[in-house]
ZAMAR-112577 format. One record per residue (C-alpha): x, y, z; residue in three letters. Coordinates in pm, whole numbers, m for minus. Each point is the difference from the previous one (the first is absolute). Layout:
ZAMAR-112577
<rec X="X" Y="Y" Z="Z" rest="ALA"/>
...
end
This chain:
ZAMAR-112577
<rec X="m14" Y="m13" Z="m1" rest="MET"/>
<rec X="277" Y="231" Z="107" rest="ASN"/>
<rec X="197" Y="m86" Z="m336" rest="GLU"/>
<rec X="m321" Y="92" Z="m194" rest="ASN"/>
<rec X="m25" Y="329" Z="168" rest="LYS"/>
<rec X="357" Y="94" Z="m66" rest="ASN"/>
<rec X="m29" Y="m88" Z="m379" rest="GLU"/>
<rec X="m296" Y="205" Z="m19" rest="GLU"/>
<rec X="178" Y="319" Z="183" rest="LYS"/>
<rec X="290" Y="m51" Z="m264" rest="LYS"/>
<rec X="m221" Y="10" Z="m275" rest="VAL"/>
<rec X="m164" Y="314" Z="122" rest="SER"/>
<rec X="323" Y="188" Z="57" rest="GLU"/>
<rec X="111" Y="m116" Z="m357" rest="ASN"/>
<rec X="m317" Y="131" Z="m159" rest="LYS"/>
<rec X="43" Y="365" Z="184" rest="GLY"/>
<rec X="348" Y="m3" Z="m149" rest="LYS"/>
<rec X="m122" Y="m50" Z="m340" rest="GLU"/>
<rec X="m259" Y="284" Z="47" rest="ILE"/>
<rec X="262" Y="222" Z="102" rest="ILE"/>
<rec X="240" Y="m92" Z="m280" rest="THR"/>
<rec X="m277" Y="17" Z="m281" rest="ASN"/>
<rec X="m122" Y="350" Z="128" rest="ASN"/>
<rec X="321" Y="208" Z="91" rest="PRO"/>
<rec X="m29" Y="334" Z="160" rest="ILE"/>
<rec X="149" Y="288" Z="m194" rest="PRO"/>
<rec X="354" Y="76" Z="106" rest="THR"/>
<rec X="151" Y="342" Z="111" rest="LYS"/>
<rec X="239" Y="16" Z="m303" rest="SER"/>
<rec X="m309" Y="m7" Z="m246" rest="VAL"/>
<rec X="m167" Y="296" Z="169" rest="LYS"/>
<rec X="329" Y="174" Z="m2" rest="ASP"/>
<rec X="42" Y="m36" Z="m376" rest="ASN"/>
<rec X="m349" Y="132" Z="m75" rest="GLY"/>
<rec X="65" Y="312" Z="225" rest="ASP"/>
<rec X="309" Y="62" Z="m161" rest="MET"/>
<rec X="m150" Y="0" Z="m353" rest="LYS"/>
<rec X="m259" Y="255" Z="108" rest="LYS"/>
<rec X="261" Y="226" Z="156" rest="LYS"/>
<rec X="196" Y="m20" Z="m332" rest="LEU"/>
<rec X="m295" Y="59" Z="m217" rest="MET"/>
<rec X="m69" Y="314" Z="249" rest="ARG"/>
<rec X="337" Y="131" Z="m31" rest="MET"/>
<rec X="22" Y="m37" Z="m383" rest="MET"/>
<rec X="m325" Y="214" Z="m25" rest="LEU"/>
<rec X="141" Y="263" Z="243" rest="ILE"/>
<rec X="314" Y="30" Z="m218" rest="VAL"/>
<rec X="m180" Y="14" Z="m315" rest="VAL"/>
<rec X="m232" Y="260" Z="132" rest="GLY"/>
<rec X="294" Y="217" Z="152" rest="ILE"/>
<rec X="166" Y="m29" Z="m374" rest="LEU"/>
<rec X="m310" Y="118" Z="m157" rest="VAL"/>
<rec X="m68" Y="288" Z="235" rest="LEU"/>
<rec X="368" Y="83" Z="m70" rest="PHE"/>
<rec X="m42" Y="14" Z="m362" rest="LEU"/>
<rec X="m307" Y="208" Z="27" rest="ILE"/>
<rec X="183" Y="259" Z="236" rest="ILE"/>
<rec X="280" Y="3" Z="m247" rest="ILE"/>
<rec X="m235" Y="66" Z="m272" rest="LEU"/>
<rec X="m184" Y="296" Z="167" rest="ILE"/>
<rec X="332" Y="154" Z="98" rest="ILE"/>
<rec X="134" Y="m12" Z="m351" rest="SER"/>
<rec X="m323" Y="141" Z="m108" rest="PHE"/>
<rec X="13" Y="308" Z="224" rest="PHE"/>
<rec X="375" Y="37" Z="m10" rest="LYS"/>
<rec X="35" Y="m74" Z="m370" rest="SER"/>
<rec X="207" Y="272" Z="m165" rest="GLY"/>
<rec X="m162" Y="25" Z="m320" rest="ASN"/>
<rec X="m286" Y="218" Z="71" rest="LYS"/>
<rec X="m195" Y="124" Z="m306" rest="THR"/>
<rec X="106" Y="324" Z="m156" rest="TYR"/>
<rec X="m317" Y="170" Z="93" rest="GLU"/>
<rec X="35" Y="m110" Z="373" rest="GLU"/>
<rec X="357" Y="149" Z="m14" rest="ILE"/>
<rec X="m138" Y="340" Z="m122" rest="GLU"/>
<rec X="m254" Y="3" Z="263" rest="GLU"/>
<rec X="271" Y="m73" Z="269" rest="GLU"/>
<rec X="203" Y="287" Z="m151" rest="LEU"/>
<rec X="m301" Y="242" Z="39" rest="LYS"/>
<rec X="m81" Y="m96" Z="360" rest="ASN"/>
<rec X="378" Y="10" Z="94" rest="ALA"/>
<rec X="37" Y="332" Z="m149" rest="ALA"/>
<rec X="m327" Y="140" Z="163" rest="ILE"/>
<rec X="129" Y="m144" Z="336" rest="GLU"/>
<rec X="326" Y="157" Z="m54" rest="TYR"/>
<rec X="m136" Y="348" Z="m58" rest="TYR"/>
<rec X="m238" Y="m17" Z="288" rest="GLU"/>
<rec X="355" Y="2" Z="219" rest="VAL"/>
<rec X="160" Y="243" Z="m249" rest="GLN"/>
<rec X="m289" Y="233" Z="m83" rest="SER"/>
<rec X="243" Y="304" Z="m8" rest="GLY"/>
<rec X="142" Y="m153" Z="m331" rest="LEU"/>
<rec X="m365" Y="m22" Z="m184" rest="LEU"/>
<rec X="m48" Y="242" Z="m300" rest="PRO"/>
<rec X="m156" Y="334" Z="81" rest="GLN"/>
<rec X="m55" Y="153" Z="m324" rest="GLU"/>
<rec X="m291" Y="m107" Z="m256" rest="GLU"/>
<rec X="135" Y="m249" Z="m248" rest="GLY"/>
<rec X="346" Y="m36" Z="190" rest="GLU"/>
<rec X="114" Y="m347" Z="8" rest="THR"/>
<rec X="284" Y="m175" Z="211" rest="ILE"/>
<rec X="121" Y="m350" Z="m34" rest="THR"/>
<rec X="93" Y="m275" Z="264" rest="VAL"/>
<rec X="185" Y="m319" Z="m107" rest="LYS"/>
<rec X="m79" Y="m336" Z="92" rest="ALA"/>
<rec X="346" Y="m54" Z="162" rest="SER"/>
<rec X="m79" Y="292" Z="231" rest="THR"/>
<rec X="m337" Y="m163" Z="103" rest="LEU"/>
<rec X="185" Y="m342" Z="44" rest="ALA"/>
<rec X="276" Y="190" Z="218" rest="ASP"/>
<rec X="m284" Y="146" Z="212" rest="ALA"/>
<rec X="m136" Y="m347" Z="41" rest="GLU"/>
<rec X="m328" Y="78" Z="m150" rest="LEU"/>
<rec X="34" Y="m273" Z="m236" rest="MET"/>
<rec X="230" Y="m283" Z="m101" rest="LYS"/>
<rec X="245" Y="66" Z="m298" rest="PRO"/>
<rec X="m110" Y="m63" Z="m346" rest="LEU"/>
<rec X="256" Y="m278" Z="m45" rest="SER"/>
<rec X="m202" Y="m206" Z="294" rest="GLU"/>
<rec X="m344" Y="90" Z="m151" rest="LEU"/>
<rec X="80" Y="m103" Z="m360" rest="ARG"/>
<rec X="283" Y="m281" Z="41" rest="GLU"/>
<rec X="256" Y="m45" Z="m309" rest="GLY"/>
<rec X="m125" Y="319" Z="m154" rest="GLU"/>
<rec X="178" Y="340" Z="m2" rest="SER"/>
<rec X="m266" Y="257" Z="86" rest="CYS"/>
<rec X="7" Y="371" Z="82" rest="SER"/>
<rec X="m278" Y="207" Z="131" rest="GLY"/>
<rec X="m99" Y="337" Z="119" rest="ARG"/>
<rec X="m291" Y="217" Z="124" rest="VAL"/>
<rec X="m84" Y="347" Z="m134" rest="GLU"/>
<rec X="m189" Y="197" Z="239" rest="VAL"/>
<rec X="m192" Y="291" Z="m133" rest="THR"/>
<rec X="m226" Y="289" Z="129" rest="LYS"/>
<rec X="m310" Y="m1" Z="m200" rest="VAL"/>
<rec X="m240" Y="259" Z="148" rest="GLY"/>
<rec X="m56" Y="m53" Z="361" rest="ASP"/>
<rec X="104" Y="m376" Z="m52" rest="ASN"/>
<rec X="344" Y="m183" Z="6" rest="ILE"/>
<rec X="18" Y="m265" Z="m266" rest="VAL"/>
<rec X="226" Y="m287" Z="38" rest="TYR"/>
<rec X="98" Y="m172" Z="m343" rest="THR"/>
<rec X="206" Y="m311" Z="17" rest="PRO"/>
<rec X="250" Y="m89" Z="m289" rest="TYR"/>
<rec X="129" Y="m353" Z="m38" rest="LEU"/>
<rec X="259" Y="m117" Z="m276" rest="ASP"/>
<rec X="110" Y="m345" Z="m40" rest="CYS"/>
<rec X="145" Y="18" Z="m330" rest="GLY"/>
<rec X="m182" Y="m201" Z="m286" rest="ASP"/>
<rec X="m217" Y="m183" Z="261" rest="ASN"/>
<rec X="m168" Y="302" Z="117" rest="TYR"/>
<rec X="m11" Y="368" Z="13" rest="THR"/>
<rec X="m260" Y="240" Z="151" rest="THR"/>
<rec X="m177" Y="164" Z="m312" rest="LYS"/>
<rec X="m172" Y="334" Z="m1" rest="GLU"/>
<rec X="m324" Y="45" Z="m195" rest="LEU"/>
<rec X="143" Y="256" Z="m245" rest="TYR"/>
<rec X="272" Y="m259" Z="m89" rest="LYS"/>
<rec X="m273" Y="m261" Z="m83" rest="ALA"/>
<rec X="m187" Y="240" Z="m207" rest="VAL"/>
<rec X="325" Y="97" Z="m200" rest="LEU"/>
<rec X="56" Y="m344" Z="m37" rest="GLU"/>
<rec X="m299" Y="m8" Z="m257" rest="GLN"/>
<rec X="197" Y="194" Z="m227" rest="GLY"/>
<rec X="m17" Y="320" Z="m196" rest="ILE"/>
<rec X="m179" Y="m17" Z="m289" rest="VAL"/>
<rec X="m43" Y="263" Z="m325" rest="THR"/>
<rec X="m307" Y="m132" Z="m128" rest="SER"/>
<rec X="m336" Y="m161" Z="130" rest="GLY"/>
<rec X="m107" Y="m73" Z="340" rest="ASN"/>
<rec X="247" Y="47" Z="269" rest="GLY"/>
<rec X="247" Y="202" Z="204" rest="LEU"/>
<rec X="151" Y="306" Z="m212" rest="TYR"/>
<rec X="282" Y="234" Z="83" rest="ASP"/>
<rec X="m148" Y="342" Z="m8" rest="MET"/>
<rec X="140" Y="321" Z="157" rest="ASN"/>
<rec X="255" Y="m182" Z="223" rest="GLY"/>
<rec X="m295" Y="m219" Z="128" rest="GLU"/>
<rec X="m106" Y="m328" Z="m89" rest="LYS"/>
<rec X="m376" Y="24" Z="m80" rest="VAL"/>
<rec X="m257" Y="m280" Z="m76" rest="TYR"/>
<rec X="m192" Y="65" Z="m306" rest="ARG"/>
<rec X="m275" Y="m192" Z="m200" rest="GLY"/>
<rec X="m309" Y="m200" Z="95" rest="ASP"/>
<rec X="134" Y="m333" Z="117" rest="ASP"/>
<rec X="303" Y="67" Z="219" rest="VAL"/>
<rec X="117" Y="m229" Z="297" rest="ASN"/>
<rec X="m4" Y="294" Z="257" rest="ASN"/>
<rec X="m221" Y="m147" Z="297" rest="TYR"/>
<rec X="112" Y="48" Z="352" rest="VAL"/>
<rec X="m216" Y="m137" Z="283" rest="GLN"/>
<rec X="9" Y="173" Z="338" rest="LEU"/>
<rec X="m182" Y="m125" Z="326" rest="ASP"/>
<rec X="m320" Y="207" Z="m85" rest="ASN"/>
<rec X="m21" Y="48" Z="m380" rest="ALA"/>
<rec X="149" Y="m80" Z="m342" rest="LEU"/>
<rec X="219" Y="291" Z="m169" rest="TYR"/>
<rec X="150" Y="45" Z="m329" rest="ARG"/>
<rec X="377" Y="138" Z="m43" rest="ILE"/>
<rec X="m2" Y="303" Z="m211" rest="VAL"/>
<rec X="367" Y="39" Z="m15" rest="LYS"/>
<rec X="320" Y="m21" Z="161" rest="VAL"/>
<rec X="183" Y="322" Z="75" rest="THR"/>
<rec X="350" Y="113" Z="m72" rest="SER"/>
<rec X="96" Y="m95" Z="357" rest="ASP"/>
<rec X="m199" Y="m336" Z="m8" rest="ASN"/>
<rec X="m294" Y="86" Z="195" rest="LYS"/>
<rec X="m324" Y="m141" Z="m130" rest="ILE"/>
<rec X="m331" Y="209" Z="m67" rest="LEU"/>
<rec X="m306" Y="m215" Z="59" rest="LEU"/>
<rec X="m365" Y="59" Z="m113" rest="ILE"/>
<rec X="m309" Y="m170" Z="176" rest="LEU"/>
<rec X="m107" Y="m257" Z="m248" rest="ASN"/>
<rec X="m367" Y="17" Z="52" rest="GLU"/>
<rec X="m227" Y="265" Z="204" rest="MET"/>
<rec X="m205" Y="m100" Z="271" rest="ASP"/>
<rec X="m359" Y="145" Z="m67" rest="SER"/>
<rec X="60" Y="232" Z="314" rest="THR"/>
<rec X="326" Y="160" Z="m131" rest="LEU"/>
<rec X="m172" Y="300" Z="m150" rest="SER"/>
<rec X="53" Y="383" Z="64" rest="SER"/>
<rec X="m44" Y="326" Z="m164" rest="TYR"/>
<rec X="331" Y="167" Z="m98" rest="TYR"/>
<rec X="m119" Y="301" Z="156" rest="ASP"/>
<rec X="m349" Y="148" Z="72" rest="ASP"/>
<rec X="78" Y="336" Z="164" rest="ARG"/>
<rec X="m181" Y="305" Z="m99" rest="TYR"/>
<rec X="186" Y="171" Z="m301" rest="ASN"/>
<rec X="m57" Y="381" Z="m39" rest="GLN"/>
<rec X="102" Y="15" Z="m360" rest="ASP"/>
<rec X="m252" Y="m283" Z="m54" rest="ARG"/>
<rec X="m266" Y="146" Z="222" rest="ASN"/>
<rec X="m69" Y="m356" Z="90" rest="PHE"/>
<rec X="154" Y="m299" Z="225" rest="ASN"/>
<rec X="202" Y="m121" Z="m281" rest="SER"/>
<rec X="323" Y="m31" Z="213" rest="GLY"/>
<rec X="361" Y="65" Z="m106" rest="PHE"/>
<rec X="250" Y="m217" Z="m183" rest="ASN"/>
<rec X="274" Y="96" Z="248" rest="ASP"/>
<rec X="100" Y="m346" Z="156" rest="TYR"/>
<rec X="162" Y="140" Z="290" rest="ARG"/>
<rec X="m337" Y="129" Z="149" rest="VAL"/>
<rec X="m221" Y="m250" Z="m154" rest="SER"/>
<rec X="m274" Y="m219" Z="152" rest="ARG"/>
<rec X="155" Y="m300" Z="m177" rest="ILE"/>
<rec X="339" Y="82" Z="158" rest="SER"/>
<rec X="m186" Y="m1" Z="348" rest="GLU"/>
<rec X="m179" Y="m315" Z="m102" rest="TYR"/>
<rec X="332" Y="m200" Z="m89" rest="LEU"/>
<rec X="160" Y="112" Z="324" rest="ASP"/>
<rec X="m304" Y="m158" Z="176" rest="ASP"/>
<rec X="19" Y="m324" Z="m190" rest="LEU"/>
<rec X="382" Y="m24" Z="84" rest="TYR"/>
<rec X="m69" Y="59" Z="359" rest="ASN"/>
<rec X="m283" Y="m274" Z="41" rest="ASN"/>
<rec X="m259" Y="284" Z="46" rest="LYS"/>
<rec X="m248" Y="m139" Z="m259" rest="LEU"/>
<rec X="m190" Y="m338" Z="m1" rest="ASP"/>
<rec X="222" Y="m165" Z="m250" rest="ILE"/>
<rec X="370" Y="m81" Z="64" rest="ASN"/>
<rec X="218" Y="m44" Z="m304" rest="ILE"/>
<rec X="330" Y="m17" Z="187" rest="LEU"/>
<rec X="99" Y="m196" Z="306" rest="SER"/>
<rec X="240" Y="91" Z="252" rest="LYS"/>
<rec X="253" Y="m247" Z="m174" rest="ASN"/>
<rec X="m72" Y="170" Z="m354" rest="ASP"/>
<rec X="87" Y="338" Z="136" rest="LYS"/>
<rec X="329" Y="m131" Z="131" rest="ASP"/>
<rec X="88" Y="m48" Z="m364" rest="LYS"/>
<rec X="m75" Y="334" Z="m98" rest="LEU"/>
<rec X="205" Y="305" Z="m48" rest="THR"/>
<rec X="m90" Y="364" Z="m32" rest="PRO"/>
<rec X="11" Y="138" Z="m345" rest="PHE"/>
<rec X="m48" Y="346" Z="m194" rest="ASN"/>
<rec X="m354" Y="26" Z="m153" rest="LEU"/>
<rec X="2" Y="195" Z="m319" rest="CYS"/>
<rec X="m284" Y="228" Z="9" rest="ILE"/>
<rec X="57" Y="234" Z="m272" rest="GLY"/>
<rec X="m298" Y="85" Z="m233" rest="LYS"/>
<rec X="4" Y="m57" Z="m388" rest="ARG"/>
<rec X="m188" Y="122" Z="m322" rest="ASN"/>
<rec X="m210" Y="m262" Z="m189" rest="PRO"/>
<rec X="232" Y="61" Z="m297" rest="THR"/>
<rec X="330" Y="m55" Z="187" rest="ASP"/>
<rec X="201" Y="m252" Z="m171" rest="ASN"/>
<rec X="295" Y="m38" Z="246" rest="ILE"/>
<rec X="m47" Y="m308" Z="189" rest="ASN"/>
<rec X="305" Y="m71" Z="196" rest="ASN"/>
<rec X="m150" Y="151" Z="332" rest="ASN"/>
<rec X="190" Y="330" Z="m63" rest="SER"/>
<rec X="m322" Y="185" Z="m11" rest="ILE"/>
<rec X="m158" Y="m177" Z="310" rest="GLU"/>
<rec X="329" Y="23" Z="209" rest="CYS"/>
<rec X="26" Y="387" Z="m56" rest="SER"/>
<rec X="m182" Y="5" Z="343" rest="ASP"/>
<rec X="84" Y="m259" Z="244" rest="VAL"/>
<rec X="m169" Y="m125" Z="337" rest="LEU"/>
<rec X="279" Y="m147" Z="206" rest="GLU"/>
<rec X="10" Y="m281" Z="244" rest="ASN"/>
<rec X="m332" Y="m172" Z="m113" rest="GLN"/>
<rec X="m113" Y="m345" Z="113" rest="MET"/>
<rec X="m280" Y="m24" Z="m243" rest="ILE"/>
<rec X="m100" Y="183" Z="m308" rest="GLY"/>
<rec X="m189" Y="m31" Z="m341" rest="LEU"/>
<rec X="163" Y="m86" Z="m331" rest="LEU"/>
<rec X="109" Y="289" Z="m249" rest="THR"/>
<rec X="m153" Y="43" Z="m341" rest="ALA"/>
<rec X="346" Y="m52" Z="m147" rest="SER"/>
<rec X="36" Y="m350" Z="180" rest="ASP"/>
<rec X="m337" Y="m97" Z="m119" rest="TYR"/>
<rec X="80" Y="95" Z="m356" rest="MET"/>
<rec X="332" Y="m174" Z="9" rest="ASN"/>
<rec X="m157" Y="m343" Z="93" rest="ALA"/>
<rec X="m179" Y="29" Z="m368" rest="SER"/>
<rec X="193" Y="m166" Z="m289" rest="LEU"/>
<rec X="m207" Y="207" Z="m254" rest="ASP"/>
<rec X="241" Y="223" Z="m204" rest="VAL"/>
<rec X="m297" Y="251" Z="m16" rest="ASN"/>
<rec X="m3" Y="57" Z="365" rest="CYS"/>
<rec X="188" Y="313" Z="m5" rest="LYS"/>
<rec X="m208" Y="287" Z="137" rest="ALA"/>
<rec X="m202" Y="m26" Z="341" rest="THR"/>
<rec X="m330" Y="3" Z="m166" rest="ALA"/>
<rec X="77" Y="m253" Z="m270" rest="ASP"/>
<rec X="m250" Y="m282" Z="3" rest="LYS"/>
<rec X="252" Y="m263" Z="m131" rest="SER"/>
<rec X="136" Y="m6" Z="359" rest="CYS"/>
<rec X="m255" Y="m253" Z="77" rest="GLN"/>
<rec X="161" Y="m247" Z="m221" rest="ASN"/>
<rec X="244" Y="m265" Z="114" rest="TYR"/>
<rec X="m17" Y="122" Z="354" rest="ASN"/>
<rec X="m2" Y="m226" Z="302" rest="TYR"/>
<rec X="m114" Y="304" Z="219" rest="LEU"/>
<rec X="m330" Y="32" Z="m160" rest="LYS"/>
<rec X="m289" Y="m146" Z="193" rest="LEU"/>
<rec X="m323" Y="m74" Z="m160" rest="LYS"/>
<rec X="m324" Y="193" Z="94" rest="SER"/>
<rec X="199" Y="196" Z="267" rest="ILE"/>
<rec X="104" Y="362" Z="m6" rest="GLU"/>
<rec X="262" Y="95" Z="251" rest="TRP"/>
<rec X="213" Y="304" Z="101" rest="TRP"/>
<rec X="353" Y="121" Z="m102" rest="LEU"/>
<rec X="196" Y="239" Z="208" rest="VAL"/>
<rec X="56" Y="210" Z="m280" rest="THR"/>
<rec X="m217" Y="327" Z="m45" rest="GLY"/>
<rec X="m86" Y="192" Z="m318" rest="ASN"/>
<rec X="221" Y="302" Z="m47" rest="SER"/>
<rec X="m238" Y="193" Z="m174" rest="LEU"/>
<rec X="m233" Y="65" Z="292" rest="ASN"/>
<rec X="m8" Y="m55" Z="396" rest="ASN"/>
<rec X="m305" Y="m260" Z="10" rest="TYR"/>
<rec X="98" Y="m292" Z="m230" rest="GLU"/>
<rec X="202" Y="m290" Z="54" rest="ALA"/>
<rec X="62" Y="m304" Z="m219" rest="TYR"/>
<rec X="m193" Y="m320" Z="35" rest="VAL"/>
<rec X="39" Y="m328" Z="m186" rest="VAL"/>
<rec X="m332" Y="m54" Z="m192" rest="LYS"/>
<rec X="m171" Y="m353" Z="21" rest="SER"/>
<rec X="130" Y="m73" Z="m372" rest="ASN"/>
<rec X="364" Y="88" Z="107" rest="GLY"/>
<rec X="61" Y="343" Z="m129" rest="TYR"/>
<rec X="89" Y="317" Z="195" rest="LEU"/>
<rec X="m249" Y="287" Z="31" rest="ASP"/>
<rec X="m33" Y="296" Z="215" rest="GLU"/>
<rec X="m265" Y="23" Z="260" rest="ASN"/>
<rec X="m118" Y="235" Z="264" rest="THR"/>
<rec X="146" Y="m72" Z="328" rest="THR"/>
<rec X="m339" Y="m25" Z="164" rest="SER"/>
<rec X="m65" Y="m339" Z="m204" rest="GLY"/>
<rec X="m27" Y="m308" Z="243" rest="TYR"/>
<rec X="236" Y="m247" Z="m154" rest="LYS"/>
<rec X="192" Y="m314" Z="86" rest="LYS"/>
<rec X="344" Y="45" Z="194" rest="VAL"/>
<rec X="283" Y="m230" Z="m106" rest="ARG"/>
<rec X="293" Y="58" Z="249" rest="PRO"/>
<rec X="384" Y="m31" Z="m76" rest="THR"/>
<rec X="245" Y="m72" Z="235" rest="ILE"/>
<rec X="402" Y="m64" Z="m9" rest="MET"/>
<rec X="165" Y="m303" Z="114" rest="LEU"/>
<rec X="361" Y="38" Z="108" rest="ASN"/>
<rec X="281" Y="m139" Z="m178" rest="ASN"/>
<rec X="94" Y="m240" Z="268" rest="ASN"/>
<rec X="m318" Y="m186" Z="m10" rest="VAL"/>
<rec X="27" Y="m375" Z="m47" rest="MET"/>
<rec X="m170" Y="m250" Z="m218" rest="ILE"/>
<rec X="m123" Y="m327" Z="148" rest="LYS"/>
<rec X="m144" Y="m166" Z="m301" rest="SER"/>
<rec X="m196" Y="70" Z="m323" rest="GLY"/>
<rec X="38" Y="89" Z="m375" rest="SER"/>
<rec X="m202" Y="332" Z="8" rest="GLY"/>
<rec X="m294" Y="m144" Z="m205" rest="SER"/>
<rec X="m344" Y="28" Z="126" rest="GLU"/>
<rec X="m12" Y="m375" Z="110" rest="SER"/>
<rec X="348" Y="19" Z="132" rest="ASN"/>
<rec X="57" Y="341" Z="114" rest="PRO"/>
<rec X="305" Y="120" Z="193" rest="PHE"/>
<rec X="m3" Y="m80" Z="342" rest="ILE"/>
<rec X="205" Y="187" Z="254" rest="LEU"/>
<rec X="174" Y="m84" Z="326" rest="LYS"/>
end
């Protein structure tokens, strides 16, 4: 009996051992291997993340610290640096109307107001300056950048002259020491902030006379409507100095009217000019402005076109005298169905001035007539071009 019990006990113990052998408990080394793999994966992800972040930081730094700024950005830096420079050196600013002083880019860099140009355009040899001009009550800062064949700041008058001088057909003519647009299809459009203008001519000192392209319906005035004792009527006087239209233009320029044809940015590009207000006879056939400029009103910021300037825009060889109806032909200044004042008075009396008739020829009109007003302004010779070819669809755009 005891032997049988011992046998059963051994069998029971052996079965227990078999169960343990067939279902082993996981060992500590296996757990350690799994944990190690997880740690390695985690470390690899962290390293990759750090590398990606590092690359992103490098890209951001290279973007903001890149030496190759655009030429337009450099011009803006030059201008801003000059403004800051003269905030400290205000005693050096120009004091007289039209006076200009110059500060070099190297001076602004030495003052630590901007980086040297060699750092802003790596691998290029550039020079720069800012011309500072007093225009009216304003100080105008004009940056110039010269990077050789790659880029040079270009004035508007240079872009105009690059169209070339012609001796026949539509285009730019050399007349009386000025460059004058003539014909009925010329690329002389300039877009300012508030309105589209046409270039009439480039003066001998490279300033640019502009005239408003189209008139707003509210741009209308008497030339003058004061009581004229000679006429015993409020027919007005054709003396521009004391005219209603002169007052009207002053109010227009100083934003005292409902219409605003010039922004502050536009006005910063203007320069004062001498407005020729001499009177002429309907039969006068000298059209070089010598008659009109026999009497000059100085330092004007806005004005009207002279009879000579209107006549010179016509290509018709029969446009000779003031009253010649041929002056309406081949003339881009003509506006259909609109009559507008010129600045020029009739020398035969004191109450008539010239208007451009709706069909485009010049005629004398009593100054008390209510006509459209087509202002003229003068761009400074340092005004820069941003883009455009001068066509109506692609006008010159200024910086």
